[in-house]
N, C-alpha and C positions, 0 to 999 in steps of 0.2 A: 916663395910667394904663396904656394898652396897651403903650407903649414900656417902661415900668418892669417890667411883667409879663414882657415878652420878654427883658429883660436878666437878670432873676432866674431865669427858666427856663433861659437859656443858662448861667448860673453853676451851676445845679443839675446840668445834664448834664456840664459841664466837671469839676466835682468828683467826679461819679459815675465818669467814665472815669479820672480820676486815682486814685480809690480802687481800681478794678479793676486798674490798672497796677501799683499798689504792694502789693496784697494779693490774696488769693484772691477769686474771684467770690462765693463764699458769704459771706465776711466783708463785702465791699462791699455786697452786697444786704441782709445782716442789719443793717448800720449804717443803710442807707437806710430800712428798715422800723422803726427806732426812733423815728420822728417822733411817733407818738401818745403814747408815754411822755414824750418831751421836751416836747410841747405841754402835757401834764398838769402836769409839773413847773414849767414856766415860768408857767402860769396860776396855780399855787399861789403862786409867788414874786412875780410882778408884779401879778397881778389880785386877789390875796388871796382866791381861791376856796377853798371848804372841800372837803375830800375825805372822803366817807363811808367806812364800813368796807368795803363791797363794792369801791369804787374803789381803796382802799388795798391790799387783797389782790390785786386785778387788776394794779395797778401794780407791786407787789412781785414777783409771779410773772413778769411780763414782763421786768423788769430782771434778775431772777435767771436767767431763760432766756437773755437776751442775754449775760450774763457766762459762763454755762456754754458757750454756743456759741463765744464768742470765746476764752476762756481755759481751755477744757476740758482734761482730762488728755492728750488725744492731739494737742494743738496745740503747735506750736513757733513762736511768733511772734517774729520778729526786729525790728530797727528799721524795716525797710521795711514789715513788716506793720502795725506801730503807725502808721506814716505813712499807710498806706492807710485804716486805720480812722478816723484823724483827718480825712482827706479826706471819708470817708463821712459823718461827723458834721457837718462843715461843710456838706455837701450837704443834710443834713436841715434845717439852719438856713436855707439859701437857698431851700428849697422852700415 
């Protein structure tokens, strides 16, 4: 179990640095901190957990904030930026 944890942690850092290399530090960090929203969504899909109104509002605001930060009016994201964001999201899954 310790070896598996070490491998997953190594992948986590690898994808984080790949995200920083391919997009801005702000976008890489933002995609890293999307993990709570992703955990809630995956628990709804796979564990069939119910989401109350307060949780739904919180999740909606969090996802909206993520989209505003990444795709806001002052952002010019090219294919490398999208690649970095994808690396950041893969990192979230590996953490």
